[in-house]
N, C-alpha and C positions, 0 to 999 in steps of 0.2 A: 589106231592111230594115221595110220600111213590112210584110210580111207578117210577122212577130215581134214589133215593137210592137203593131198589130193585136192579137194571138191573149195576149199579155201580158195589154195588155189587157181581156179576152175575161175567164179565167182572175180576174182580180183584181177583175173587177167581181161573177164571181161568188164572191168572196169576202168582199165588205165594200160595203156602203150609200150613198150618195148619189152628187154626181159625182161622175167615174172623168179622172186626171187621165193628157194622155199626154206623154209630148213629140215636138215636133217637131226634128229631128235638127240642136240645134247645130252641129256646121262647115257649116251653111246659114247661118251668125249673120248672112252678109254680103254674103244674098244676100232681098229680097224676094219677088220672086217667086216663088227655090226653097221660100222659107218657105210661102207662101200655095199656090201648089200641092198638095203634103209636107200640109199638114192637112185639105185638101179631099179630098186623095183615102183617108189615111186615117178622111175622117169617115166616105166615102161607103160606107170596109169599116165601118165603125159600126155604122149606119145600118140596112146589107142584113143587117145579125144584129137590128134593132128593137129597138138601144138612142137613144132621143129625143137629140137635143140637147145638151135643155137641161143629161143629163147630163153630157158632156161638154168635159172642158178641155182645151183645148193649151197649152200650160205654151213659149213662148218667150224666146229670149234676151232683152234688155230693148237691143240694139244701134239702134242709126237706123233700122236694116233690121226689127228688128226689130218698131220702132214701130206703122213703116211699114204692117205683116206683118197687125199684129193690128188694125188700123186700119180695112185689107180686109177679113179677116176678121169683126171684131163690127159695122162697118153694112151691108156690104153683104148678107152674109152669115150676119147673128143669130150669128155663133157666138161660144163663148168663150174667153178668152184668159187664163190670166195670165201677166207683165213679169218674168222674173225674173231678177236683179239688180243689185237697181233700190239706188242707192243717193244719194239726196241728192233736197232738194224735188226742185231744178224736175223732179228725174231722175224722178222719181211723177210729180212736174204732167202733163211733158208722159203717160207712159203711162198715166192720169187721159183727158186731151183726148181721148186715142188707143181710147179705149170699154173698154179692158180692162176682166174681170170681175174678173180677183186686179190684183196688187203684193204680189212677194216682197221682204223687206229680209232678207239676208243677215247678220242682227248680228254675230257673231266677225268676218267681216273687215272692217266696215266697222269695228268699232272697236280691231282689228288697226294696222289705213291710220292710224287718229290719233296710235293709238298709236308707231310707227313714227315719222310724220311727227317727231313731238315727240319724241323718242328716251326716252321714257319712260313710265312704267307708274303709273294714274293708281289711287289706292289705294281712295279714295271714289270710288263706281260713278255718286254719284248726282248730282256738276258732268263726269261723261266728257262734253269738245265732245262725243264717238261720241251716248253719251246724247242726249245734247243734242238734235241735231240725229231720231233717228230719234221723239222727243217731239215734237220740230215738226213733223213729216209729222205723224203721227196727231193733234194736232191743228188742221189747216189742213184734214187730209182732212171730222173731225166737223167741224168751221168749217164749211166751207160742203156741207156734208151728199154729200156726194160718194160715191153708187153703190160705186164699188169697193171691196173688199174688200180691204183690209190683211192679210199671212200675214209674223212671223214666224222663220224661220229662223237655223238653225246658233251656236246658241247655244252661251256656253262655257261658266257658269256657270244656274245656277237664278236667284241675285240681279238677274240679264241680266233672268231671264222676268216676274221681279215687278216693277222699273222700268216694263216693259215690259206693263205689263198692260193696256196699251187697243189692242191688236191684233186682228182679227178669227174669226184664226185662230191658229197654233203648230204646227214644225216640231220633230219632238223624234226623239232617235235611242232608238232597242228599246231602250239601257242606258241613257236617261234616263226614262224611260218606269219602267225596274226602279228608279229607287234613285226616281224621284219615288212611288210609291205607300210609302214608312216617309220619306219626307220632306213640311218643311210650307215656304212657298217665303213670305215678304213679303213684300204685293204692295200697289204702292202706286197704288190708286183715286181722289189728291186729285187735286186742282186743279191743272192743269201753272201750275213758274212763270211768272213776268209778264215772265220773259227768252223764251219760251218759245211764252206768245200771243203779243206783244207781233209776233214776230216771222211768227207763222202767217195771219195779222191785217195784214200790210203784205202776204203777197205775194197778187200775180198772180190774180182770181176772176169770172172764165175764161180762160181762156190758150188765147193758136195760136201757139202751138211749131211745129203742125206744120205751118203755112201760108209758114214763112219759107225761099225759096227757099237752099238749100244746108246746110238742117238748120237744128235749135235749137241744136245745141253748138257753134255760135261765138258765142252773142252772150252762153256761158256767162268768167267768169272762166280763168284758168287754174286756180289750187287745184282747179275743178268738173270746168272735162274731166280734172284731172287723176286726179280719183279715181275720177269714172263709169273712167275708164280704165283705174285699173289694177283697179278691181273685175271688169270686165267684162275682161280680159285672165286676170287667175288665175283665174275658174272659168272661163269657155271650156278653158285650160289641159287642166285637168282633169279636163271633162266629153272633150275629143276622146281623151282618152287612155282614158278606160272608153268611151268607143265604138270608137277601136279593140281595147278586146279583147273588148267585148259581139260586134262585128264577125267577130272571128276565131271566136272558139265557134258560132259557129251559123257562120259558113261550116264549119267542122269535125262542126258535127250535119249537114247539110246534105251535103255528102261522105263522110259514116262512111253515112248511112242510105241513099243512094242509093248503095252501094258493098255494102250489104247486098241491095239492090232488084235488085240485079243479077249477084249471088253465083252462082252455079248450086247447091242442094241438097248436091251431094258437098263441096264447100269450105262448106259453113256447118257442113254437121254431116260432121265429118272420121268416118268407119268405126274405128268402135271395136276397139282390141285386143282379135285374137281370144285364145282362154283355153283355159290345157290343158288339152291333150283326156286322158283313156284313167286309168290305171289308176298314183292320186301311189306313189310309190318308197316301200318301206321306212324307213322308219327305220333299223336299222343298214345299211341305203344308202346312206343321206345323210350320216351321222354316216364313215365312210369315207372322203370326197368331202373333207373337211372338216377348214381343218385346227384343231380343237378343244385347242390348248394352250395357247394366248395369250390363250385367258378360254374357258372347258369346259360354262362355265353358258351363257353366253348362247347358243354357238353350239347347244350344244343342244337351246337351245328355239326356234329361225330352226330350223333342225332338226325341232322339232316343230310345225311351223308348214305350212313345206311342203311336207311332208305331209300334216298337214288343210286348206292354201286349191289345192294344187299349184303352190307360187310362189314361187320364192326372194327373199327378203326381206337376203340379206346386204347388199346397195351401195344396197337401200331410203334414205333419210333422211329419214324416218317411220316405222321401227323405234326405240327406241333414243333 
């Protein structure tokens, strides 16, 4: 899989400018050492191709092990890390403390979680508790001038994008891009609400979550832990399934290429069927051998073709 991720990264980097985002295998999400080693292997492969480290961003799931991996990669090896599936202010604060270059927040998943919890969808998104929670993260990072970039992903509606216009970047699908070309998205660039600013101002900065023995999650309330766990578990489950599909496709292609590389030429290129030689039979002779009673016109045409091409077309699926 390392070779596949590397070659995919090279192909993408040749098509687009700017930083290239590559993924550390999300199935290693609970193993800090495995994620660090995987990122280092990928980095060496990119470096050998002349790609500078500042143009590579390693995406890692924001589990506790992932956050610790990001800390080591950013502080010890000066590599850029994007921590994704971040779901709350405290979660984002821990990611910033680890020195992550970017934090990705799944908007749709967070809003869905809040709606399921309250068993109701909010008609007015401006007062949606999930929107306010995300706005608090944005305000906290701006208030404290944190360098970590904030990326919004998984938007369900354009109005959500408008209410959360303070992200450094957003990820949208090709379908959404096509729709955006013909849509006007109202964007709220004004001052955040007083309650959002109050919560952002009261939150601790700087933090020391990563020094807590046994992990920072134990400091959180049950609701906060459940939110982080639910978002991570749901996202990682989908990613694991996708990785299985990708791995199966890669194995299949490698197996196919191996077989092609080891097959004998006569198996790769079977000998073509020999064409009939000699003088084609006369039309009268061919017609004598056919039953022309059922469809005289058809049989006569096929007989003419046999005389010209020297091939009997009566059993062919490609004629008529």
